[in-house]
C-alpha positions as CSV (number, residue, x, y, z in Angstrom):
1,X,0.0,0.0,0.0
2,X,2.8,2.4,0.9
3,X,4.6,1.6,-2.3
4,X,1.5,2.4,-4.3
5,X,1.0,5.7,-2.6
6,X,4.7,6.7,-3.2
7,X,4.4,5.7,-6.8
8,X,1.2,7.8,-7.3
9,X,2.8,10.8,-5.6
10,X,5.9,10.6,-7.8
11,X,3.8,10.2,-10.9
12,X,1.6,13.2,-9.9
13,X,4.8,15.2,-9.3
14,X,6.2,14.4,-12.7
15,X,2.9,15.4,-14.4
16,X,2.9,18.6,-12.4
17,X,6.5,19.4,-13.5
18,X,5.7,18.7,-17.1
19,X,2.7,21.0,-17.0
20,X,4.6,23.7,-15.2
21,X,7.4,23.5,-17.8
22,X,4.8,23.7,-20.6
23,X,3.1,26.8,-19.0
24,X,6.2,28.8,-18.1
25,X,8.2,27.6,-21.2
26,X,11.5,27.6,-19.4
27,X,14.5,27.4,-21.8
28,X,16.9,25.3,-19.8
29,X,19.6,25.8,-22.4
30,X,19.8,29.5,-21.4
31,X,20.1,29.0,-17.7
32,X,23.5,30.5,-16.5
33,X,24.9,27.2,-15.3
34,X,24.0,25.3,-18.4
35,X,25.4,28.2,-20.6
36,X,28.8,28.0,-18.7
37,X,28.9,24.2,-19.1
38,X,28.1,24.4,-22.8
39,X,30.8,27.1,-23.3
40,X,33.3,24.9,-21.4
41,X,32.5,21.9,-23.5
42,X,32.9,24.0,-26.7
43,X,36.3,25.3,-25.5
44,X,37.5,21.9,-24.5
45,X,36.4,20.3,-27.8
46,X,38.2,23.0,-29.7
47,X,41.4,22.5,-27.6
48,X,41.3,18.7,-28.2
49,X,40.9,19.2,-31.9
50,X,43.8,21.8,-31.9
51,X,45.9,19.1,-30.1
52,X,45.1,16.7,-32.9
53,X,43.3,14.4,-30.5
54,X,40.2,12.7,-32.1
55,X,37.6,10.5,-30.5
56,X,37.9,12.0,-27.0
57,X,35.1,14.1,-25.7
58,X,35.4,16.7,-23.0
59,X,33.5,14.4,-20.7
60,X,35.9,11.6,-21.5
61,X,38.7,13.9,-20.7
62,X,37.3,14.6,-17.2
63,X,36.7,10.9,-16.7
64,X,40.3,10.1,-17.7
65,X,41.6,12.7,-15.3
66,X,39.6,11.3,-12.4
67,X,40.6,7.7,-13.1
68,X,44.2,8.7,-13.3
69,X,43.9,10.5,-9.9
70,X,42.2,7.5,-8.3
71,X,44.8,5.1,-9.6
72,X,47.7,7.2,-8.3
73,X,46.1,7.8,-5.0
74,X,45.4,4.1,-4.3
75,X,48.8,3.1,-5.6
76,X,50.8,5.5,-3.4
77,X,48.5,4.9,-0.4
78,X,49.4,1.3,-0.6
79,X,53.1,2.1,-0.9
80,X,53.6,5.1,1.5
81,X,50.5,4.7,3.8
82,X,50.3,8.5,3.8
83,X,47.0,9.9,2.8
84,X,48.4,13.5,2.4
85,X,51.2,12.6,0.1
86,X,49.0,10.2,-1.9
87,X,46.4,13.0,-2.3
88,X,49.0,15.5,-3.4
89,X,50.2,13.3,-6.2
90,X,46.6,12.3,-7.1
91,X,45.9,16.0,-7.7
92,X,49.0,16.1,-10.0
93,X,47.7,13.1,-11.8
94,X,44.3,14.8,-12.3
95,X,46.0,17.8,-13.8
96,X,48.3,15.7,-16.0
97,X,45.9,15.0,-18.9
98,X,45.0,18.7,-19.2
99,X,48.7,19.7,-19.1
100,X,49.5,17.1,-21.8
101,X,46.7,18.4,-24.1
102,X,48.1,22.0,-23.6
103,X,51.6,20.8,-24.5
104,X,50.2,19.0,-27.6
105,X,48.4,22.2,-28.7
106,X,51.7,24.1,-28.6
107,X,53.8,21.5,-30.2
108,X,51.2,21.0,-33.0
109,X,51.0,24.7,-33.6
110,X,54.8,25.0,-33.9
111,X,54.8,21.9,-36.1
112,X,52.1,23.3,-38.5
113,X,53.7,26.7,-38.6
114,X,56.7,25.1,-40.4
115,X,54.3,23.4,-42.9
116,X,52.0,26.2,-43.9
117,X,54.5,28.0,-46.2
118,X,54.8,24.8,-48.3
119,X,51.0,24.5,-48.3
120,X,50.6,28.1,-49.6
121,X,53.3,27.6,-52.2
122,X,51.5,24.5,-53.5
123,X,48.2,26.3,-53.6
124,X,49.8,29.3,-55.5
125,X,51.4,26.9,-58.0
126,X,48.0,25.2,-58.6
127,X,46.2,28.5,-59.1
128,X,48.8,29.6,-61.6
129,X,48.4,26.4,-63.4
130,X,44.7,27.1,-63.9
131,X,43.2,24.7,-61.4
132,X,40.0,25.6,-59.6
133,X,40.1,26.2,-55.9
134,X,38.5,22.9,-55.0
135,X,41.0,21.1,-57.2
136,X,43.9,23.1,-55.8
137,X,42.9,22.1,-52.3
138,X,42.2,18.4,-53.2
139,X,45.6,18.0,-54.9
140,X,47.3,18.8,-51.6
141,X,46.2,15.3,-50.6
142,X,48.9,14.1,-53.0
143,X,51.4,16.9,-53.4
144,X,51.1,18.7,-50.0
145,X,53.1,17.9,-46.8
146,X,52.8,14.3,-45.9
147,X,51.5,15.1,-42.4
148,X,48.6,17.1,-43.8
149,X,47.7,14.9,-46.7
150,X,45.0,12.8,-44.9
151,X,43.1,16.0,-44.0
152,X,43.1,17.3,-47.6
153,X,42.2,13.9,-48.9
154,X,39.2,13.9,-46.6
155,X,38.3,17.4,-48.0
156,X,38.5,16.2,-51.6
157,X,36.2,13.2,-50.9
158,X,33.8,15.4,-48.9
159,X,33.6,17.9,-51.8
160,X,33.1,15.2,-54.4
161,X,30.2,13.8,-52.3
162,X,28.4,17.0,-51.6
163,X,29.5,19.5,-54.2
164,X,29.3,22.3,-51.6
165,X,32.5,24.2,-51.4
166,X,31.6,26.4,-48.4
167,X,30.4,23.4,-46.2
168,X,33.5,21.4,-47.2
169,X,35.7,24.4,-46.2
170,X,34.0,24.7,-42.8
171,X,34.7,21.0,-42.1
172,X,38.3,21.5,-43.3
173,X,38.7,24.3,-40.8
174,X,37.4,22.1,-38.0
175,X,39.8,19.3,-38.9
176,X,42.8,21.6,-39.1
177,X,41.9,23.8,-36.0
178,X,44.7,26.3,-36.7
179,X,44.6,30.1,-37.0
180,X,46.8,30.2,-40.1
181,X,44.6,27.6,-41.8
182,X,41.6,29.8,-40.9
183,X,43.1,32.8,-42.7
184,X,44.0,30.7,-45.8
185,X,40.6,29.1,-46.0
186,X,38.7,32.4,-45.6
187,X,40.9,34.0,-48.4
188,X,40.0,31.1,-50.6
189,X,36.3,31.4,-49.7
190,X,36.2,35.1,-50.6
191,X,38.1,34.4,-53.8
192,X,35.5,31.8,-54.8
193,X,32.5,33.9,-53.8
194,X,33.5,37.3,-55.3
195,X,36.3,36.5,-57.6
196,X,40.0,37.2,-56.8
197,X,42.3,38.1,-59.6
198,X,45.0,38.9,-57.0
199,X,44.7,35.5,-55.2
200,X,48.2,34.4,-56.5
201,X,49.8,37.5,-55.3
202,X,48.0,37.2,-51.9
203,X,49.2,33.6,-51.5
204,X,52.8,34.5,-52.4
205,X,52.8,37.4,-49.9
206,X,51.3,35.1,-47.2
207,X,53.9,32.5,-47.9
208,X,56.7,35.0,-47.4
209,X,55.1,36.3,-44.2
210,X,54.7,32.8,-42.8
211,X,58.3,31.9,-43.5
212,X,59.6,35.1,-41.8
213,X,57.3,34.5,-38.8
214,X,58.4,30.9,-38.4
215,X,62.1,31.9,-38.6
216,X,61.8,34.7,-36.0
217,X,59.8,32.5,-33.6
218,X,62.3,29.7,-34.0
219,X,65.1,32.0,-33.0
220,X,63.2,33.4,-30.0
221,X,62.2,29.9,-28.8
222,X,65.8,28.7,-29.1
223,X,66.9,31.6,-26.8
224,X,64.1,31.3,-24.3
225,X,63.9,27.5,-24.1
226,X,66.5,27.4,-21.3
227,X,64.2,29.6,-19.1
228,X,61.2,27.3,-19.5
229,X,63.2,24.2,-19.0
230,X,64.9,25.6,-15.9
231,X,61.4,26.4,-14.5
232,X,60.2,22.9,-15.1
233,X,63.3,21.4,-13.5
234,X,63.0,23.6,-10.5
235,X,59.4,22.8,-10.0
236,X,59.7,19.1,-10.5
237,X,62.8,18.6,-8.3
238,X,61.1,18.8,-4.8
239,X,58.1,16.6,-5.9
240,X,60.4,14.0,-7.3
241,X,62.3,13.9,-4.1
242,X,59.0,13.5,-2.2
243,X,58.0,10.7,-4.5
244,X,61.2,8.9,-3.8
245,X,60.6,9.4,0.0
246,X,57.2,7.9,-0.4
247,X,58.8,4.5,-0.9
248,X,59.8,4.7,2.8
249,X,56.6,5.1,4.8
250,X,58.4,6.2,7.9
251,X,59.9,9.2,6.0
252,X,56.6,10.6,4.9
253,X,54.3,9.9,7.9
254,X,55.0,13.4,9.4
255,X,53.2,14.9,6.4
256,X,49.9,13.6,7.7
257,X,50.2,16.0,10.7
258,X,48.7,19.5,10.4
259,X,52.2,20.9,10.2
260,X,53.1,18.6,7.3
261,X,49.9,19.4,5.5
262,X,50.7,23.1,5.9
263,X,54.2,22.6,4.5
264,X,52.9,20.7,1.4
265,X,50.3,23.4,0.8
266,X,52.8,26.3,1.0
267,X,55.2,24.4,-1.2
268,X,52.5,23.7,-3.8
269,X,51.4,27.4,-3.9
270,X,55.1,28.6,-4.2
271,X,55.8,26.1,-7.0
272,X,52.6,27.0,-8.9
273,X,53.2,30.8,-8.6
274,X,56.9,30.5,-9.5
275,X,56.3,28.3,-12.5
276,X,53.5,30.4,-13.9
277,X,55.6,33.5,-13.5
278,X,58.5,31.9,-15.3
279,X,56.4,30.5,-18.1
280,X,54.8,33.9,-18.7
281,X,58.2,35.6,-18.8
282,X,59.7,33.0,-21.2
283,X,56.6,32.4,-23.5
284,X,55.7,34.1,-26.7
285,X,52.1,35.3,-27.5
286,X,50.2,32.7,-29.6
287,X,47.9,33.6,-32.4
288,X,44.2,33.1,-31.6
289,X,41.5,31.6,-33.9
290,X,39.5,34.7,-34.7
291,X,38.0,33.3,-37.9
292,X,36.9,29.9,-36.7
């Protein structure tokens, strides 16, 4: 009898909520919390694509981070018997996938910056040879840089299947996820829509600019790499020492006391602040995707 009453109450409540939603017409997609979550998902999805990571969603990234943290926590807890030390390294493990993705984004951006001049030169040669823009892009699947050939092969197949140049360009932008690629693609789009007699000159100028930019950035990175590498070594050293001490439970047991927890917190804050300051000093501003 009690179960029946509870079921009826729940059913009536569900019907009331549906009727209330229908009457007030609440748009849950516009609620502040939902908007922030959707914006975070879009940013994370773009960052994963910029890193060249396919098949991993933002939710999967969060799940991977949590699993890594749990595995590290349980493993170190079994070795060191110190909850504080295990929790500290578990936090580092949670942050590790995100740090790896950021590193991949930077490395992929630097790698592509060295390839785009060759891509633009191939496009310029194809345009001078009289090829149409879709053909010029499709032939990059055979004559372009080897690392980018699969993306342009996919573009060629997509254009052959749909015949819609604009939609195929949009999907190409999503696959490349690079600010330089955005500029090249938008220039080609304008040339296709309104005509562009100066497209060859534009591509040659863009190729020269990209080569100069890559050369200057390479020189600056070579001079400033010691600063960033020194910052990483300085931050990693105390935590590596603590990890080695974790294999001796007697050596890390004092960190479970309030004083030990305070020492770890202060050390973590100092390491984070010092590393961020050093990275900001030694890093160069990166181009944003304003035409995505």
